[in-house]
Each structure stands twice: as C-alpha cells, then as structure tokens.
C-alpha positions as CSV (number, residue, x, y, z in Angstrom):
1,M,132.1,106.3,0.0
2,N,133.4,102.8,-0.7
3,I,132.4,100.5,-3.6
4,G,130.4,98.3,-1.2
5,E,128.0,101.1,-0.5
6,L,127.5,101.8,-4.2
7,Y,127.2,98.1,-5.0
8,D,124.4,97.8,-2.4
9,Y,122.5,100.7,-3.9
10,L,122.8,99.2,-7.4
11,D,121.7,95.8,-6.0
12,K,118.6,97.6,-4.5
13,I,117.5,99.2,-7.8
14,A,118.5,96.2,-10.0
15,P,119.1,93.0,-7.9
16,F,122.2,91.2,-9.1
17,N,120.6,87.8,-8.3
18,N,118.1,88.5,-11.1
19,Q,120.8,88.4,-13.8
20,S,120.9,85.7,-16.4
21,K,122.7,82.5,-15.6
22,T,125.1,83.2,-18.5
23,D,125.8,86.8,-17.3
24,N,128.6,88.2,-15.2
25,S,127.2,91.4,-13.7
26,G,128.5,92.7,-10.4
27,L,131.9,93.8,-9.1
28,I,134.4,92.6,-11.8
29,V,137.5,94.5,-10.9
30,G,138.3,95.8,-7.4
31,D,136.9,95.1,-3.9
32,R,134.1,96.4,-1.7
33,N,136.3,98.4,0.7
34,T,137.9,100.6,-2.0
35,E,137.2,104.3,-1.6
36,V,135.4,105.9,-4.5
37,K,135.3,109.6,-5.3
38,R,134.9,109.8,-9.1
39,I,132.7,107.5,-11.3
40,L,132.4,107.1,-15.1
41,V,129.3,105.4,-16.7
42,C,129.4,103.8,-20.1
43,L,127.7,101.1,-22.1
44,D,131.0,99.2,-23.0
45,V,134.4,99.4,-21.5
46,T,136.7,100.1,-24.4
47,N,140.4,101.2,-24.4
48,K,139.2,104.7,-25.2
49,V,137.0,104.7,-22.2
50,V,139.8,103.5,-19.9
51,V,142.1,106.3,-21.3
52,E,139.4,108.8,-20.5
53,A,139.1,107.4,-17.0
54,V,142.8,107.6,-16.4
55,E,142.9,111.2,-17.6
56,K,140.0,112.2,-15.4
57,G,141.2,110.4,-12.3
58,I,138.3,108.0,-12.2
59,D,138.2,105.4,-9.4
60,L,135.3,103.3,-10.7
61,I,133.6,102.6,-14.0
62,I,130.0,101.4,-14.1
63,A,129.3,99.6,-17.4
64,H,126.3,97.9,-18.8
65,H,128.2,95.1,-20.6
66,P,130.6,93.0,-18.6
67,L,134.2,92.6,-19.9
68,M,134.1,88.9,-19.0
69,Y,131.3,86.4,-19.5
70,R,133.2,83.2,-18.9
71,P,136.5,82.1,-17.4
72,I,139.6,83.5,-19.3
73,S,143.0,81.9,-19.6
74,K,145.0,85.0,-20.7
75,I,144.8,88.8,-20.8
76,S,146.4,90.5,-23.8
77,S,147.8,94.0,-23.5
78,F,145.2,95.0,-26.0
79,D,142.4,94.0,-23.7
80,P,140.7,96.8,-21.8
81,L,140.7,94.6,-18.7
82,H,144.5,94.7,-18.8
83,A,144.4,98.6,-18.8
84,L,141.9,98.6,-15.9
85,V,144.1,96.5,-13.7
86,K,147.2,98.3,-14.7
87,N,145.7,101.7,-13.8
88,N,143.9,100.5,-10.6
89,I,140.5,101.3,-11.9
90,N,137.6,99.4,-10.5
91,L,134.6,98.0,-12.6
92,I,131.0,97.1,-11.8
93,A,128.7,95.8,-14.6
94,V,124.9,96.2,-14.4
95,H,123.7,94.1,-17.3
96,T,120.8,91.7,-17.5
97,N,119.8,92.6,-13.9
98,L,119.2,96.1,-15.2
99,D,117.5,94.8,-18.3
100,V,114.8,93.1,-16.3
101,A,114.5,95.6,-13.4
102,A,111.5,97.8,-12.9
103,G,112.7,101.3,-14.0
104,G,115.5,99.6,-16.0
105,V,116.5,99.8,-19.6
106,V,113.2,98.7,-21.2
107,D,111.1,101.0,-19.0
108,L,113.4,103.8,-20.2
109,M,112.6,102.8,-23.8
110,L,108.9,103.0,-23.1
111,K,109.3,106.4,-21.5
112,K,111.3,107.8,-24.5
113,F,108.6,106.5,-26.8
114,G,105.8,108.0,-24.7
115,F,104.2,104.6,-24.6
116,P,102.0,103.5,-21.7
117,G,104.1,101.9,-18.9
118,S,103.9,98.2,-18.4
119,D,104.9,95.6,-15.9
120,I,104.1,92.7,-18.2
121,P,107.3,91.0,-19.4
122,I,107.7,89.1,-22.7
123,I,109.7,86.5,-20.8
124,P,108.8,86.3,-17.0
125,C,111.8,84.8,-15.3
126,N,112.1,86.1,-11.7
127,P,110.2,85.4,-8.5
128,D,109.4,89.1,-8.2
129,G,107.5,89.0,-11.6
130,T,110.2,90.8,-13.6
131,G,111.5,89.5,-16.9
132,Y,112.9,90.4,-20.3
133,G,111.0,92.9,-22.4
134,R,107.7,94.6,-21.8
135,I,104.3,94.3,-23.6
136,T,102.2,97.5,-23.8
137,E,99.0,98.6,-25.5
138,L,99.2,101.8,-27.5
139,D,96.5,104.4,-27.1
140,S,96.0,104.5,-30.9
141,P,97.3,102.2,-33.6
142,V,100.4,103.1,-35.7
143,S,102.0,101.7,-38.8
144,A,105.3,99.8,-38.9
145,K,106.9,102.6,-40.9
146,D,105.8,105.2,-38.4
147,L,107.1,103.1,-35.5
148,A,110.5,102.6,-37.3
149,E,110.8,106.3,-37.9
150,K,110.0,107.1,-34.3
151,C,112.8,104.7,-33.3
152,K,115.2,106.5,-35.5
153,T,114.3,109.8,-33.8
154,M,114.1,108.6,-30.2
155,F,117.3,106.6,-30.2
156,D,119.3,108.8,-32.6
157,C,119.9,105.9,-35.0
158,T,121.7,106.1,-38.3
159,V,119.6,103.3,-39.7
160,V,116.6,101.2,-38.6
161,R,115.8,97.9,-40.2
162,Y,112.2,96.7,-40.1
163,V,109.7,94.2,-41.5
164,D,106.2,95.5,-42.1
165,A,103.5,92.8,-41.4
166,G,101.0,95.0,-43.2
167,K,98.6,95.6,-40.3
168,A,98.0,98.4,-37.8
169,I,100.1,98.0,-34.6
170,K,98.3,98.3,-31.2
171,K,100.0,95.7,-29.0
172,V,103.7,96.1,-28.9
173,G,106.6,94.1,-27.4
174,V,109.6,96.2,-26.5
175,T,113.1,95.1,-25.5
176,S,116.7,96.3,-25.7
177,G,119.8,94.6,-27.0
178,S,119.8,91.1,-28.6
179,A,116.3,89.7,-29.0
180,N,116.4,86.6,-31.2
181,E,114.3,84.4,-28.9
182,L,111.8,87.1,-28.1
183,V,110.4,87.5,-31.6
184,E,108.4,84.3,-31.5
185,L,107.5,84.8,-27.9
186,A,106.1,88.3,-28.6
187,L,104.1,86.8,-31.5
188,N,102.7,84.1,-29.2
189,E,101.6,86.8,-26.7
190,G,99.6,88.4,-29.4
191,C,101.9,91.3,-30.2
192,D,101.5,93.1,-33.5
193,A,105.1,94.2,-33.4
194,L,108.4,93.8,-31.6
195,V,110.8,96.7,-31.2
196,C,114.3,95.6,-30.2
197,G,118.0,96.3,-30.5
198,E,119.3,93.5,-32.6
199,V,118.2,90.3,-34.3
200,S,119.7,87.9,-36.8
201,Y,118.6,87.7,-40.4
202,N,116.4,84.6,-40.0
203,R,114.3,86.4,-37.4
204,F,113.3,89.0,-40.1
205,L,112.3,86.0,-42.4
206,F,110.3,84.6,-39.5
207,A,108.5,87.9,-38.9
208,A,107.6,88.3,-42.6
209,D,106.2,84.7,-42.8
210,Y,104.3,84.7,-39.5
211,G,102.9,88.3,-39.7
212,I,104.6,90.3,-36.9
213,S,106.2,93.6,-37.6
214,L,109.8,93.6,-36.4
215,I,111.8,96.8,-35.8
216,E,115.5,96.6,-35.1
217,A,116.8,100.0,-33.7
218,G,120.4,98.9,-32.9
219,H,122.0,97.2,-29.9
220,F,124.0,100.3,-28.9
221,H,121.2,102.8,-29.4
222,T,118.5,100.9,-27.4
223,E,120.9,100.4,-24.4
224,D,123.1,103.5,-24.2
225,I,120.1,105.4,-22.9
226,Y,120.7,103.9,-19.5
227,C,123.8,105.9,-18.9
228,D,122.4,109.4,-18.3
229,D,119.5,107.9,-16.2
230,L,122.0,106.1,-14.0
231,V,124.2,109.1,-13.6
232,E,121.2,111.1,-12.3
233,R,120.0,108.4,-10.0
234,I,123.4,108.0,-8.3
235,K,123.8,111.8,-8.1
236,S,120.6,112.1,-6.2
237,Q,121.6,109.3,-3.8
238,F,125.2,110.2,-3.2
239,K,125.7,114.0,-3.1
240,D,129.5,114.0,-2.6
241,I,130.3,111.7,-5.6
242,E,131.5,113.1,-8.9
243,I,129.9,111.1,-11.7
244,E,129.5,111.5,-15.4
245,K,128.8,109.6,-18.6
246,S,131.8,108.7,-20.7
247,V,132.3,110.9,-23.8
248,N,133.6,107.7,-25.4
249,S,130.4,105.7,-24.8
250,V,129.6,105.8,-28.5
251,D,128.6,103.5,-31.3
252,V,131.9,102.2,-32.7
253,C,130.3,101.3,-36.0
254,E,130.2,103.7,-38.9
255,Y,127.6,103.5,-41.7
256,V,127.7,104.3,-45.4
C-alpha cells in the first residue's frame, strides 16, 4: 500500500477540506507514492515518538496534532521534524478534520461517557452539517461534581478542574482539546454544562458568573482516545498493514 491509498481512506472518514483555516492537517512529510508497511499512531510527534518509530522500522506516523501550523524559516536539530526527515519517516496529521467528523474525537468522548449520541454541533461550520463539539441531552440529570469525577475515570486524568453552577445538569456540551470560544456558545445554546479539554482561567470566571458548569478534563486526555480507535479502523480496512499506537503517546506533564 502507498501513502496515497491511506490518505484517501482518512479523507473519506474525516475530510481534510473540513479542517480549520488555521490548521495544517494532511500529508506533512513524504509523498503519496511512498510505500507503507508499518504505521505508528500518536497524539503528538515528539522526539521520543520518532526514536520509537526508528527502532520499530516505521514508515509512517499518523498524528492528531500537526508539527507545523504556519510557514517556518528554520528547523533546529532539536525539532522532531528534523528527526523525521533525517530518518525518512513520513507524517500525516488528522487534526481539526477529525475533531468535527462524524465518528471523530468528540463522538468517541460521548461513547466513553455512555451519553446519548448527537449530531448537533456547538459550532456548525461545514456544509455537511458537522462542526466543533456536540450537544446532547442526558437521560437523567447529574451534578457537576459527579460529571467531573466521571471525566477523571473515563479519561484517566490525574486532575480535573471544574466550576459548579449549582444546578442539575441535563443538557451538556462536549468537546475535546482547547475550548475557550465554546464556553459562551454552549451557554447560548442552553447547555447546563460544558465538558472540554482545556480553557483559560478567565473562562472559569465567566462560567461562575453566568451560571454554566465547566469541566476541564485535560487537552491530552480528551484527545489521546482517538489513537486506539484509529488503529482498529485502519486494521479493519487494510489487512496487510502493521499498525500500533505509540507507547510514547503520553501526557508529558507531571503533577504534584
């Protein structure tokens, strides 16, 4: 199989033209005609991931976060991009196109929670009706504390930060990764709470003042869940490919 065949499959499940205008998803290192036998999947391409790829004879890395978001003027020897090129390892990023896709990262979050599925985005942004986040109605109300504790269990978090608006939660907005702009939008859509990966301090103040519970479960933890799912999807589609999740796709932060 060559990279082009895999790229076309990824484009089918998460169209690259649905990515954010500021994103850089797609084929970042390599070309479509390169043969692929072994694939490594990760959230972020770090130097440890590249070393692992070299040791395992990996031809292609599929990452969620692109290594480059804008034009660059130099590449340091400390940059994982330098190591990829030096070792002839190809890279595809599936980022915001997978965030908004049906069956993508946010739908995986809903599935892990056991929440009802939803095709209602917090921010509709594509002609096919997809967008960032999902809004779902719970079968029975929960408290902010219970929802925060469930996040800690479901996403294997060390810590979960949250604001409790002091009311039962029935209508929930769910999104992965960074979600600063989605807090107010979720409130405007009538959500009792927003579960997300990461927000800035002033968004917690906003939530407390305006009466929406806000649960921050971690950028890494809400998105790394895509890795195992993508491994299984590619395995089922391409029987002869060796593919695995990187053992170095880990939260680089430590907590005290």
